[in-house]
C-alpha positions in Angstrom: 11.2 -11.2 9.9 9.3 -13.7 7.8 9.4 -11.6 4.7 12.0 -9.5 2.9 11.0 -5.9 2.3 10.5 -5.2 -1.4 9.1 -1.6 -1.3 11.6 1.3 -1.0 11.1 4.0 1.6 9.9 6.7 -0.8 7.2 4.4 -2.1 6.2 3.4 1.4 5.5 7.0 2.2 3.6 7.4 -1.1 1.5 4.3 -0.4 0.6 5.6 3.1 -0.4 9.0 1.7 -2.5 7.5 -1.2 -4.1 5.0 1.2 -5.2 7.8 3.5 -6.5 10.0 0.6 -8.4 7.0 -0.9 -10.0 6.2 2.4 -11.0 9.8 3.0 -12.5 10.1 -0.5 -14.3 6.7 -0.2 -15.8 7.7 3.2 -16.9 11.3 2.4 -17.6 11.5 -1.3 -18.6 8.0 -2.7 -20.3 6.0 0.0 -22.3 2.8 -0.6 -20.7 -0.3 -2.0 -18.1 1.6 -4.1 -17.0 3.4 -0.9 -16.5 0.1 0.9 -14.4 -1.1 -2.1 -12.3 2.0 -1.9 -11.8 1.4 1.8 -10.6 -2.1 1.2 -8.2 -0.8 -1.4 -7.0 1.9 0.9 -6.4 -0.7 3.6 -4.2 -2.7 1.2 -2.2 0.3 0.2 -1.7 1.4 3.8 -0.7 -2.1 5.0 1.9 -2.6 2.3 3.2 0.9 3.1 3.5 0.0 6.8 5.0 -3.4 6.3 7.2 -2.5 3.4 6.2 -5.8 1.6 3.9 -6.0 -1.4 2.8 -9.5 -2.4 2.1 -8.5 -6.0 5.6 -7.1 -6.3 7.0 -10.3 -4.9 5.1 -12.3 -7.5 6.6 -10.1 -10.2 10.1 -10.7 -8.8 10.8 -7.2 -7.5 13.6 -6.9 -5.1 15.4 -4.0 -3.4 19.0 -3.3 -4.1 21.3 -3.9 -1.2 22.2 -0.2 -0.7 18.5 0.8 -0.8 17.6 -1.5 2.1 
């Protein structure tokens, strides 16, 4: 892989769930430009959950412990 995973498994599951919830809320309840913004944020959460790599966490210097990988 090109990147090193820096998001633990429990957080990946949480990011997937929150991304789905945010997308659903943005589509059904908000709509308009705010809804599109929520969808973009949901895509970011979902993709970082799928890949296990968060660019913001990497900039902050976050790394997984060896046993947590």
